[in-house]
C-alpha positions in Angstrom: -22.7 17.7 19.2 -19.1 18.5 19.8 -18.3 21.0 22.6 -16.5 23.3 20.1 -19.6 23.5 17.9 -21.9 24.6 20.6 -19.5 27.1 22.4 -20.3 30.7 22.0 -17.7 32.6 20.0 -14.9 34.1 22.1 -12.4 36.7 21.3 -9.8 33.8 20.5 -12.3 32.2 18.1 -13.1 35.5 16.5 -9.4 36.4 15.8 -8.6 34.3 12.9 -5.0 35.6 12.4 -2.2 36.8 14.5 -3.3 40.4 13.8 -6.8 39.6 15.3 -8.5 40.2 12.0 -11.9 38.4 11.6 -13.9 37.5 8.4 -16.7 40.0 9.2 -14.2 42.8 9.8 -12.8 42.4 6.4 -16.1 43.2 4.7 -17.1 42.4 1.2 -14.5 44.7 -0.2 -11.6 43.1 1.7 -8.7 41.6 0.1 -9.5 38.1 -1.2 -6.2 36.7 0.1 -6.8 38.0 3.5 -10.3 36.5 3.6 -9.0 33.2 2.4 -6.2 33.2 5.0 -8.7 34.1 7.7 -11.0 31.1 6.8 -8.0 28.7 6.5 -6.8 29.8 9.9 -10.1 29.0 11.5 -10.3 25.6 9.7 -6.8 24.8 11.1 -7.9 25.7 14.5 -11.1 23.5 14.3 -9.2 20.6 12.9 -6.5 20.7 15.6 -9.0 20.9 18.3 -11.7 18.5 17.2 -10.6 16.3 14.4 -6.9 15.7 15.1 -7.2 14.1 18.4 -9.8 11.6 17.0 -7.5 10.7 14.1 -4.6 10.1 16.4 -6.7 8.1 19.0 -8.2 5.8 16.2 -4.8 5.6 14.2 -6.5 7.0 11.1 -3.1 7.6 9.3 -2.4 3.8 9.7 -5.7 2.2 8.6 -6.4 4.6 5.8 -2.6 5.1 4.7 -3.1 8.9 4.8 -0.8 11.2 6.7 -2.5 13.5 9.3 -3.0 17.0 7.9 -0.5 19.7 8.4 -0.7 23.5 7.8 0.8 22.9 4.2 -2.4 21.0 3.1 -4.6 23.7 4.5 -2.6 26.4 2.8 -2.0 24.7 -0.5 -3.4 26.1 -3.7 -6.4 24.5 -5.3 -5.3 21.5 -7.6 -6.7 20.7 -11.0 -6.2 17.0 -12.0 -6.2 16.1 -15.8 -6.9 12.5 -16.7 -7.3 10.9 -20.1 -5.9 8.3 -22.6 -2.8 8.9 -24.5 -2.6 11.9 -27.1 -6.0 13.3 -26.2 -4.4 16.6 -25.6 -3.7 16.9 -21.9 -0.2 18.6 -22.1 -1.4 20.7 -25.0 -4.5 21.8 -23.0 -2.1 22.8 -20.0 0.2 24.7 -22.5 -3.0 26.5 -23.8 -3.9 27.5 -20.4 -0.4 28.8 -19.5 0.1 30.3 -23.0 3.6 29.0 -23.2 5.9 25.8 -23.0 7.0 24.5 -19.6 9.9 22.4 -18.4 9.6 18.8 -19.1 6.9 19.3 -21.7 6.4 16.4 -24.1 3.8 16.6 -27.0 3.2 14.1 -29.9 0.8 11.8 -31.6 2.5 8.8 -29.7 2.3 8.3 -25.9 4.6 11.0 -24.8 3.8 11.8 -21.1 5.0 8.9 -19.1 4.9 10.4 -15.6 2.8 12.4 -13.2 3.9 16.0 -13.5 2.9 18.7 -11.1 3.2 22.3 -12.5 3.9 24.9 -9.8 4.7 28.7 -9.8 8.2 29.7 -9.0 10.8 32.3 -10.0 12.9 30.1 -12.4 12.2 27.4 -14.9 13.3 24.0 -13.7 12.3 20.4 -13.1 12.1 18.9 -9.6 12.6 15.2 -9.0 9.8 13.3 -7.5 11.5 12.2 -4.3 12.3 15.9 -3.6 8.6 16.8 -4.1 7.5 14.1 -1.7 9.5 15.4 1.2 9.5 19.1 0.5 8.1 20.9 3.6 6.3 23.5 1.7 4.4 21.4 -0.7 1.3 19.1 -0.2 2.7 15.9 -1.6 3.7 14.1 1.6 2.6 10.5 1.6 3.5 9.8 -2.1 6.5 8.1 -1.0 4.4 5.0 0.1 3.8 4.3 -3.7 7.6 3.3 -3.9 10.6 4.2 -5.9 9.1 3.0 -9.1 6.4 5.7 -8.8 8.8 8.5 -7.5 11.0 8.0 -10.6 7.8 8.6 -12.8 6.8 11.8 -10.7 8.2 15.3 -11.3 7.6 18.9 -10.8 7.8 21.6 -13.3 8.4 25.1 -11.9 8.0 28.2 -13.9 6.9 31.7 -13.4 3.1 32.0 -14.4 0.2 34.1 -13.6 -2.1 31.1 -13.9 0.0 29.0 -11.4 0.0 31.8 -8.8 -3.6 30.6 -8.0 -3.7 27.0 -9.0 -1.6 23.9 -9.2 -1.9 21.7 -12.3 -1.3 18.0 -12.3 -0.7 16.1 -15.5 -1.0 12.4 -15.6 0.5 9.8 -17.9 -1.5 8.8 -21.1 -3.6 5.7 -20.6 -3.1 2.9 -23.1 -5.2 -0.2 -23.7 -4.3 -3.5 -22.5 -3.3 -5.5 -19.5 0.5 -5.3 -20.4 0.5 -1.4 -19.9 -1.0 -1.7 -16.4 1.4 -4.4 -15.2 4.5 -2.7 -16.7 4.0 0.6 -14.9 5.7 -0.7 -11.7 3.1 1.0 -9.5 -0.6 1.1 -9.0 -1.8 3.7 -11.3 -5.4 3.8 -10.2 -4.4 4.2 -6.4 -2.1 7.1 -7.4 -5.1 8.8 -9.4 -7.2 8.1 -6.3 -4.6 9.9 -4.1 -4.6 12.9 -6.3 -8.4 12.9 -6.8 -9.0 13.1 -3.0 -7.0 16.3 -2.8 -8.0 17.8 -6.3 -10.6 20.6 -6.2 -11.2 19.9 -10.0 -10.9 16.8 -12.1 -10.8 17.2 -16.0 -11.5 14.1 -18.1 -10.2 14.6 -21.6 -11.4 12.6 -24.6 -10.3 12.8 -28.2 -12.8 13.2 -30.9 -11.1 10.3 -32.8 -10.5 7.9 -29.9 -13.8 7.4 -27.9 -12.9 3.8 -26.8 -12.6 3.7 -23.0 -9.8 1.3 -22.1 -9.8 -1.0 -19.2 -7.2 1.1 -17.2 -9.3 4.3 -17.9 -12.4 2.7 -16.8 -10.5 1.6 -13.6 -9.4 5.2 -13.1 -12.9 6.5 -13.6 -14.1 3.9 -11.0 -11.7 5.2 -8.4 -13.2 8.8 -9.0 -16.4 7.6 -7.6 -17.5 10.1 -4.7 -15.8 13.0 -6.5 -18.5 13.3 -9.2 -19.0 16.9 -8.2 -15.4 17.7 -9.2 -15.5 16.0 -12.6 -15.7 18.0 -15.9 -15.5 16.1 -19.2 -14.0 17.7 -22.3 -14.3 16.6 -25.8 -10.9 17.8 -27.3 -9.9 18.3 -31.0 -13.5 19.1 -32.2 -12.2 21.4 -34.9 -11.0 18.4 -36.9 -14.3 16.9 -37.7 -17.3 18.5 -39.4 -20.6 19.4 -37.4 -22.4 16.3 -38.4 -19.6 14.0 -37.3 -19.3 15.9 -34.1 -23.0 15.3 -33.1 -22.5 11.6 -33.7 -19.2 11.6 -31.6 -20.9 13.6 -28.9 -23.7 11.2 -28.6 -21.3 8.2 -28.7 -19.2 9.7 -25.8 -22.4 10.2 -23.8 -23.4 6.6 -24.3 -20.0 5.3 -23.3 -19.9 7.5 -20.1 -23.3 6.4 -19.2 -22.0 2.8 -19.0 -18.9 3.8 -17.1 -20.1 6.5 -14.7 -22.6 5.4 -12.4 -24.0 8.8 -11.5 -27.8 9.1 -12.2 -27.3 12.5 -13.8 -26.2 12.8 -17.4 -22.6 13.8 -17.6 -22.1 17.3 -19.1 -19.5 17.4 -21.8 -17.7 20.5 -22.9 -16.7 20.7 -26.6 -13.6 22.5 -27.7 -10.1 22.5 -29.3 -7.3 23.5 -27.0 -4.2 24.0 -29.0 -2.3 26.7 -30.8 -3.6 25.8 -34.3 -7.2 26.1 -33.6 
């Protein structure tokens, strides 16, 4: 066992912030933000003392192509990653959650979202270029520059004032099409980018359209890189209001069958059914 794990708590380890506040002193009625900051402060201390020296010694950042963690990653808001084929309603789902439009929004029956879009809270509405996001000192997107200029040109931030985005960050992904041509023409490795976001996401939402249950090769590849993150995945069958109850039961069963062939988890995937758009 590492020395830090067996050491008795000292005054320095009990004090989790500059003010000397400990988790126990906050009590169950303490402010949630204070308790979260206290836990994050202790995690940062453990990482710097026990984990970071090992990562530097064994060149973790070189062999795994992942930058060493900074305070920004620890303090970042929980991320929700949305993945699905084109026109399944990913952008409409985000609009439904926010209750409003957002900068850079593209909605339509054709493939409209052609880039990774990160939605963050801010005082004014604006879009932020991907290359600026990847080097911003206060945002947890360092390391994305390794995917190249082709990816950064298809990566942007959407900033807007939102009560939802005060607590979480939403990540919208490009709609996945069928066929090898789509994969080759992207100019970057889509599945590796999805894997990068999946490692950092706290929740992964797989959306499916009640009218398009076919799982394309690229979507299957994206699901494959989500292995190891099964506890984060939630499947949603969207646009359920457009079919009757009998058809919905058939579609639901067909989706479970398709997921059973694609996802290797021994547990049956739980699928949530709904319609997330204004007209419902």
